[in-house]
C-alpha positions as CSV (number, residue, x, y, z in Angstrom):
1,X,105.9,83.6,-20.4
2,X,102.2,83.7,-19.7
3,X,100.6,87.0,-18.9
4,X,99.6,87.6,-15.2
5,X,95.9,88.4,-14.9
6,X,95.4,91.6,-13.1
7,X,92.3,91.9,-10.9
8,X,89.5,93.9,-12.3
9,X,87.8,96.9,-10.6
10,X,84.8,94.6,-10.0
11,X,87.0,92.0,-8.4
12,X,88.7,94.5,-6.1
13,X,85.3,96.0,-5.1
14,X,83.9,92.5,-4.4
15,X,87.0,91.7,-2.2
16,X,86.6,94.9,-0.3
17,X,83.0,93.9,0.5
18,X,83.8,90.5,1.8
19,X,83.9,89.8,5.5
20,X,87.2,88.4,6.8
21,X,87.3,84.7,7.8
22,X,85.5,84.3,11.1
23,X,83.9,87.7,11.1
24,X,80.4,86.3,10.3
25,X,80.5,84.0,13.4
26,X,81.9,86.8,15.6
27,X,79.2,89.2,14.5
28,X,76.5,86.5,15.0
29,X,77.8,86.0,18.6
30,X,77.8,89.8,19.3
31,X,74.3,90.1,18.0
32,X,73.1,87.1,20.1
33,X,74.8,88.4,23.2
34,X,73.4,91.9,22.8
35,X,69.9,90.5,22.3
36,X,70.2,88.3,25.3
37,X,71.4,90.9,27.7
38,X,68.8,93.5,26.6
39,X,66.0,90.9,26.7
40,X,67.1,90.1,30.3
41,X,67.0,93.8,31.2
42,X,63.2,93.9,30.3
43,X,62.1,90.6,31.8
44,X,61.8,91.7,35.5
45,X,59.2,94.4,35.0
46,X,56.5,91.8,34.4
47,X,57.7,89.6,37.2
48,X,57.8,92.3,40.0
49,X,54.4,91.3,41.5
50,X,55.5,87.7,41.7
51,X,58.8,88.7,43.3
52,X,57.0,90.9,45.8
53,X,54.8,88.0,46.9
54,X,57.6,85.4,47.0
55,X,60.2,87.5,48.8
56,X,57.8,89.6,50.9
57,X,58.8,93.0,49.7
58,X,56.9,96.2,48.9
59,X,56.5,97.7,45.4
60,X,58.8,100.6,46.3
61,X,61.5,98.0,47.2
62,X,60.9,95.7,44.3
63,X,61.2,98.5,41.7
64,X,64.9,98.7,42.6
65,X,65.4,95.5,40.5
66,X,64.7,97.7,37.4
67,X,65.8,101.1,38.7
68,X,69.1,99.6,40.1
69,X,69.7,98.0,36.8
70,X,69.4,101.4,35.0
71,X,71.6,103.1,37.6
72,X,74.3,100.5,37.3
73,X,74.4,100.8,33.5
74,X,74.5,104.6,33.7
75,X,77.6,104.3,36.0
76,X,79.4,101.7,33.9
77,X,78.8,102.6,30.3
78,X,81.0,105.8,30.3
79,X,84.0,103.6,31.4
80,X,83.6,101.2,28.4
81,X,85.5,103.5,26.0
82,X,88.4,103.4,28.4
83,X,88.2,99.6,28.8
84,X,87.9,98.9,25.1
85,X,90.8,101.1,24.2
86,X,93.2,99.7,26.8
87,X,92.3,96.0,26.6
88,X,91.7,93.7,23.6
89,X,88.1,93.5,22.6
90,X,88.0,89.7,23.2
91,X,89.2,90.3,26.8
92,X,86.6,92.9,27.4
93,X,83.9,90.7,25.9
94,X,84.9,87.7,28.0
95,X,84.9,89.9,31.2
96,X,81.5,91.3,30.4
97,X,79.8,88.0,29.6
98,X,81.5,86.3,32.5
99,X,80.0,88.9,34.8
100,X,76.6,88.5,33.1
101,X,76.6,84.8,33.6
102,X,77.7,85.1,37.2
103,X,75.0,87.6,37.9
104,X,72.4,85.3,36.3
105,X,73.5,82.4,38.5
106,X,73.3,84.6,41.6
107,X,69.9,85.9,40.7
108,X,68.5,82.4,39.9
109,X,69.6,81.0,43.2
110,X,68.9,84.1,45.3
111,X,67.4,83.2,48.7
112,X,66.2,86.7,49.5
113,X,65.7,90.1,47.8
114,X,69.1,91.5,48.7
115,X,70.9,88.7,46.9
116,X,68.6,89.0,43.9
117,X,69.4,92.7,43.7
118,X,73.1,91.9,43.8
119,X,72.7,89.4,41.0
120,X,70.8,92.0,38.9
121,X,73.5,94.6,39.5
122,X,76.3,92.1,38.4
123,X,74.2,91.4,35.3
124,X,73.8,95.1,34.6
125,X,77.6,95.6,34.7
126,X,78.0,92.9,32.0
127,X,75.2,94.4,30.0
128,X,76.7,97.9,30.2
129,X,79.9,96.7,28.7
130,X,78.6,94.3,26.1
131,X,76.2,96.7,24.4
132,X,78.6,99.5,23.3
133,X,81.4,96.9,22.7
134,X,79.2,95.1,20.2
135,X,78.6,98.2,18.1
136,X,82.3,99.1,18.3
137,X,83.4,95.6,17.2
138,X,80.9,95.2,14.4
139,X,81.9,98.6,13.0
140,X,85.5,97.6,13.0
141,X,84.9,94.1,11.5
142,X,82.9,95.1,8.4
143,X,83.9,97.1,5.3
144,X,82.3,100.6,5.0
145,X,80.1,99.3,2.1
146,X,78.3,96.9,4.5
147,X,78.2,98.9,7.6
148,X,74.4,99.6,7.3
149,X,73.4,96.0,6.8
150,X,75.6,94.7,9.7
151,X,74.6,97.4,12.2
152,X,71.0,96.7,11.2
153,X,71.4,93.3,12.8
154,X,72.5,94.9,16.1
155,X,69.8,97.5,15.8
156,X,67.2,94.7,15.6
157,X,68.7,93.1,18.7
158,X,68.6,96.3,20.7
159,X,65.1,97.3,19.6
160,X,63.3,93.9,19.3
161,X,64.4,92.6,22.7
162,X,62.5,95.2,24.6
163,X,59.3,94.5,22.6
164,X,59.6,90.7,23.2
165,X,60.6,91.0,26.8
166,X,57.0,91.3,28.3
167,X,55.8,88.4,26.0
168,X,58.7,86.1,26.9
169,X,58.3,86.9,30.6
170,X,54.6,86.4,30.5
171,X,55.0,83.0,28.8
172,X,57.7,81.8,31.3
173,X,55.8,83.0,34.3
174,X,52.6,81.2,33.1
175,X,54.4,77.9,33.7
176,X,57.1,78.6,36.3
177,X,58.4,81.0,39.0
178,X,60.4,84.2,38.4
179,X,63.6,82.1,38.9
180,X,63.0,80.5,35.5
181,X,63.5,83.9,33.8
182,X,67.2,83.6,34.8
183,X,67.4,79.8,34.3
184,X,66.1,80.2,30.7
185,X,68.7,83.0,30.0
186,X,71.6,81.2,31.5
187,X,72.5,78.6,28.8
188,X,72.2,81.2,26.0
189,X,74.6,83.5,27.9
190,X,77.0,80.7,28.7
191,X,77.2,79.5,25.0
192,X,77.7,83.1,23.9
193,X,80.5,83.5,26.4
194,X,82.3,80.3,25.2
195,X,81.9,80.9,21.5
196,X,82.7,84.6,21.7
197,X,85.9,83.9,23.6
198,X,87.0,81.6,20.8
199,X,85.8,83.6,17.8
200,X,86.0,87.3,18.5
201,X,89.2,88.6,17.0
202,X,89.2,92.3,16.5
203,X,92.7,93.8,15.8
204,X,93.6,96.4,18.3
205,X,96.7,97.8,20.0
206,X,96.0,98.2,23.7
207,X,97.9,101.0,25.3
208,X,98.9,101.6,28.9
209,X,97.1,104.3,30.7
210,X,96.1,105.0,34.3
211,X,92.4,105.1,35.2
212,X,91.5,108.6,36.4
213,X,89.7,107.9,39.6
214,X,88.2,111.4,39.8
215,X,86.7,110.9,36.3
216,X,85.2,107.6,37.4
217,X,83.7,109.2,40.5
218,X,82.3,112.1,38.6
219,X,80.8,110.0,35.8
220,X,79.5,107.4,38.2
221,X,77.8,109.8,40.6
222,X,76.7,112.2,37.9
223,X,75.1,109.9,35.4
224,X,73.6,107.8,38.3
225,X,72.1,110.9,39.8
226,X,70.6,112.0,36.4
227,X,69.0,108.5,35.8
228,X,67.8,108.3,39.4
229,X,66.2,111.7,39.2
230,X,64.5,111.1,35.9
231,X,63.3,107.6,37.0
232,X,62.0,109.1,40.3
233,X,60.0,111.7,38.4
234,X,58.6,108.9,36.2
235,X,57.6,106.9,39.2
236,X,55.5,109.8,40.6
237,X,57.7,112.5,42.0
238,X,59.2,113.3,45.3
239,X,56.7,111.4,47.4
240,X,58.1,108.0,46.3
241,X,61.8,109.0,46.1
242,X,64.5,108.5,48.8
243,X,66.1,111.8,47.5
244,X,64.2,114.6,45.8
245,X,64.2,114.0,42.1
246,X,65.0,117.7,41.5
247,X,68.0,117.5,43.9
248,X,69.3,114.4,42.1
249,X,68.9,116.1,38.7
250,X,70.6,119.3,39.8
251,X,73.5,117.4,41.4
252,X,73.7,115.0,38.4
253,X,73.8,117.9,35.8
254,X,76.5,119.7,37.8
255,X,78.7,116.6,38.2
256,X,78.3,115.6,34.5
257,X,79.3,119.1,33.5
258,X,82.5,118.9,35.6
259,X,83.1,115.4,34.2
260,X,82.9,116.7,30.6
261,X,85.3,119.6,31.4
262,X,87.8,117.2,32.9
263,X,87.6,114.9,29.9
264,X,88.3,117.8,27.5
265,X,91.4,118.6,29.7
266,X,92.6,115.0,29.9
267,X,92.1,114.3,26.2
268,X,94.8,116.8,25.4
269,X,97.3,114.2,26.8
270,X,95.2,111.3,25.6
271,X,94.2,110.2,29.1
272,X,90.4,110.8,28.9
273,X,88.1,108.1,30.3
274,X,85.4,109.2,27.8
275,X,86.9,111.1,24.9
276,X,84.7,114.1,23.9
277,X,86.4,114.5,20.5
278,X,83.6,112.6,18.6
279,X,81.4,115.6,19.1
280,X,83.8,117.6,16.9
281,X,82.5,115.5,14.1
282,X,79.4,117.1,12.6
283,X,77.8,113.8,11.6
284,X,78.4,112.3,15.0
285,X,77.0,115.3,16.9
286,X,73.9,115.6,14.7
287,X,73.3,111.8,15.0
288,X,73.7,111.9,18.8
289,X,71.3,114.8,19.2
290,X,68.8,113.1,16.9
291,X,69.1,109.9,19.0
292,X,68.5,111.7,22.2
293,X,65.3,113.3,20.8
294,X,63.7,110.4,19.1
295,X,64.7,107.8,21.7
296,X,63.1,110.0,24.4
297,X,59.8,109.8,22.6
298,X,60.3,106.1,21.7
299,X,61.0,104.8,25.3
300,X,58.3,107.0,26.8
301,X,55.7,105.8,24.4
302,X,56.6,102.1,24.6
303,X,56.4,102.3,28.4
304,X,53.3,104.3,28.8
305,X,51.2,102.6,26.1
306,X,51.0,99.2,27.9
307,X,49.9,100.9,31.1
308,X,47.1,102.7,29.2
309,X,46.0,99.5,27.5
310,X,45.6,97.7,30.8
311,X,44.2,100.6,32.9
312,X,42.0,102.3,30.4
313,X,41.2,99.6,27.8
314,X,40.9,96.6,30.2
315,X,43.6,94.4,28.6
316,X,45.4,92.0,30.9
317,X,49.2,91.7,31.2
318,X,49.5,89.0,28.5
319,X,47.2,90.7,26.1
320,X,49.1,94.0,26.5
321,X,52.3,92.1,25.8
322,X,50.9,90.4,22.7
323,X,49.7,93.9,21.5
324,X,53.3,95.2,21.8
325,X,54.9,92.0,20.2
326,X,54.2,93.0,16.5
327,X,56.4,96.0,17.1
328,X,59.4,93.8,17.5
329,X,58.6,91.9,14.3
330,X,58.1,95.2,12.5
331,X,61.5,96.5,13.6
332,X,63.2,93.3,12.5
333,X,61.7,93.5,9.0
334,X,62.0,97.2,8.5
335,X,65.6,97.5,10.0
336,X,66.8,94.8,7.6
337,X,65.4,96.8,4.6
338,X,66.7,100.1,6.0
339,X,70.2,98.6,6.5
340,X,70.4,97.8,2.8
341,X,69.2,101.2,1.7
342,X,71.6,102.9,4.1
343,X,74.5,101.5,2.2
344,X,73.1,102.9,-1.0
345,X,71.7,106.3,-0.2
346,X,73.2,107.2,3.2
347,X,71.5,108.2,6.5
348,X,69.8,111.6,5.9
349,X,66.9,110.5,3.6
350,X,66.1,107.6,5.9
351,X,66.2,109.7,9.0
352,X,63.9,112.4,7.5
353,X,61.4,109.8,6.3
354,X,61.5,108.0,9.7
355,X,61.0,111.3,11.7
356,X,58.0,112.3,9.5
357,X,56.3,108.9,9.9
358,X,57.0,108.7,13.6
359,X,55.9,112.2,14.4
360,X,52.7,111.9,12.3
361,X,51.8,108.6,13.9
362,X,52.5,109.8,17.4
363,X,50.3,112.8,16.8
364,X,47.5,110.6,15.5
365,X,47.8,108.4,18.6
366,X,47.4,111.5,20.7
367,X,43.9,112.0,19.1
368,X,42.7,108.5,19.9
369,X,40.6,108.0,23.1
370,X,38.5,105.3,24.7
371,X,36.2,103.7,22.2
372,X,38.9,103.5,19.6
373,X,39.0,99.9,18.2
374,X,42.1,98.0,19.3
375,X,43.0,97.2,15.7
376,X,43.3,101.0,15.0
377,X,45.5,101.5,18.0
378,X,47.6,98.6,16.8
379,X,48.0,99.9,13.3
380,X,49.0,103.3,14.7
381,X,51.5,101.7,17.0
382,X,53.0,99.8,14.1
383,X,53.3,103.0,12.1
384,X,55.2,104.6,15.0
385,X,57.5,101.5,15.1
386,X,58.1,101.8,11.3
387,X,59.2,105.4,11.8
388,X,61.5,104.5,14.6
389,X,63.0,101.7,12.6
390,X,63.9,104.2,9.9
391,X,66.0,106.0,12.4
392,X,67.6,103.3,14.7
393,X,70.1,101.9,12.2
394,X,71.1,105.2,10.5
395,X,71.8,106.8,13.9
396,X,74.2,104.1,14.9
397,X,75.7,103.6,11.5
398,X,76.2,107.3,10.7
399,X,77.5,108.2,14.1
400,X,80.1,105.4,14.4
401,X,81.2,105.0,10.8
402,X,82.1,108.7,10.7
403,X,84.7,108.3,13.4
404,X,88.4,107.3,13.3
405,X,89.1,103.9,14.6
406,X,90.7,105.1,17.9
407,X,87.5,107.1,18.7
408,X,85.1,104.2,18.0
409,X,85.0,102.9,21.6
410,X,84.3,106.3,23.0
411,X,81.7,107.1,20.3
412,X,79.9,103.9,21.0
413,X,79.9,104.5,24.8
414,X,78.5,108.0,24.2
415,X,75.6,106.8,22.1
416,X,74.9,104.0,24.7
417,X,74.9,106.5,27.5
418,X,72.5,108.8,25.5
419,X,70.2,105.8,25.1
420,X,70.1,105.2,28.9
421,X,69.5,108.8,29.6
422,X,66.8,109.0,26.8
423,X,65.1,106.0,28.2
424,X,64.9,107.4,31.7
425,X,63.9,110.9,30.4
426,X,61.2,109.5,28.1
427,X,59.6,107.5,30.9
428,X,59.8,110.4,33.3
429,X,58.4,113.0,30.8
430,X,55.5,111.0,29.5
431,X,54.4,109.6,32.9
432,X,54.7,113.0,34.5
433,X,52.7,114.7,31.8
434,X,50.1,111.9,31.9
435,X,49.9,112.0,35.7
436,X,49.5,115.8,35.9
437,X,46.9,115.9,33.2
438,X,45.0,112.8,34.6
439,X,44.8,114.5,38.0
440,X,43.1,117.5,36.4
441,X,40.5,115.3,34.6
442,X,39.8,113.3,37.8
443,X,39.3,116.6,39.7
444,X,36.8,117.5,37.0
445,X,34.8,114.3,37.7
446,X,36.2,111.8,35.2
447,X,36.7,108.1,36.1
448,X,40.4,107.2,36.6
449,X,40.6,105.0,33.5
450,X,39.2,107.7,31.2
451,X,41.3,110.3,32.9
452,X,44.5,108.3,32.3
453,X,43.6,107.9,28.6
454,X,43.1,111.7,28.3
455,X,46.4,112.3,30.1
456,X,48.2,109.9,27.8
457,X,46.9,111.8,24.8
458,X,48.8,114.9,26.0
459,X,51.9,112.8,26.7
460,X,51.9,111.3,23.2
461,X,51.5,114.8,21.6
462,X,54.6,116.0,23.5
463,X,56.3,112.9,22.1
464,X,55.5,113.9,18.6
465,X,57.1,117.3,19.3
466,X,60.3,115.6,20.3
467,X,60.3,113.7,17.0
468,X,59.6,116.9,15.0
469,X,62.7,118.4,16.7
470,X,64.6,115.3,15.6
471,X,63.3,115.9,12.0
472,X,65.0,119.4,12.1
473,X,68.3,117.9,13.3
474,X,68.1,115.2,10.5
475,X,68.4,118.0,7.9
476,X,71.9,118.7,9.2
477,X,73.1,115.1,8.8
478,X,75.2,114.7,5.6
479,X,73.5,112.7,2.8
480,X,76.6,110.4,2.6
481,X,78.9,109.6,5.5
482,X,82.6,109.2,4.8
483,X,84.2,106.4,6.7
484,X,86.4,107.6,9.5
485,X,88.9,104.8,9.1
486,X,89.9,102.0,6.8
487,X,88.3,98.6,7.3
488,X,90.3,96.1,9.3
489,X,90.6,92.3,9.1
490,X,90.7,89.6,11.7
491,X,93.9,87.7,12.5
């Protein structure tokens, strides 16, 4: 009788590293969907002047197309852990992308501003569900040895899309109306919906549980109040806000605190809307805090810099968009490399290197003033992006891969919520610092453009301090992250 060949250790390791049949297509769809919804989020900022003219609305009214989007995401994201745990991921994905497609159709056909805003809000609900779902699904679909490389693809989608948004919007608006922003997105979203509904197969065991209405009310009102307060500060303070930013921040902080206390109570009986137990994991907690710090600086810098380029350096909208575009390409290249090294050396060395590069480049940017050659500004900007790229993938990979499978949806929702809050906080902090400093320079006799450039220097310096704080946190992240659960396969 012939001997039966036993698989070697190398064969076993190779088998463990293989994606299950269909996983590659599912991951590609998730990446494409994430890129599409986040690109859509950034398109309207460039189109606001055109919308104001076409629909006869003021700037304070038109800005709700972006602020309302952020508020909706802040309300919905904390519920995604509950949805993903209680429904199959394919069902949640189909629901999310269906809402996004519906919102896109409504926005494209909107006869007036109110209908356009409704369309944007429906889109935001879909975006809020898709983004954390994608990170949860990809983490579940890949073996631990490939987590870094696969999550790098999602990191590219979440970080490149904002960089390309102004360029894409500028190109579309140069040949068509603002409606074409939605018409262009629609077929991509529809194809993603159809293919995703067919191909996404993530094993899960949905469990029955009642939605805690009080938790929904607390999280919705609390997180929305925080984002509204922060966004209002960034837009110029109380004079432009319906409600005082400080009142909104105070109420938001109180309601979120009550929400957290209630979740800690509910999770004892496994009924939490957003489980807080991921924070008991040291790797997750450190990664989440690092994300809050460096993302605050990242979003603030990327929003303030184009304003400075146009107001102080005289670039037009398209030129400012083209200036920012290499950032997206840089993130795509560096994140791919970082993803491969993450699987070999773990998160901590990459986070430390990224924080050092990012902090140093932000500090250098804070020393540059009018008269600086554009090429030097661009090189400094790209250096900042390189530092950020060293942190994006490790933050997501380390935080999520350290959790048990049943906590993955909640961990992903927490990180996504942090990203929304960091975005609003970064814009508020940098614009407020810049505005306060600029006012002092104007009072001293400087022209407004020069004063803004000086004010931005102080804002970028504060950004470098945030990243230095992230560097300290990175020292507490383990060098290697143990997988929280075994890899799963598609059926």
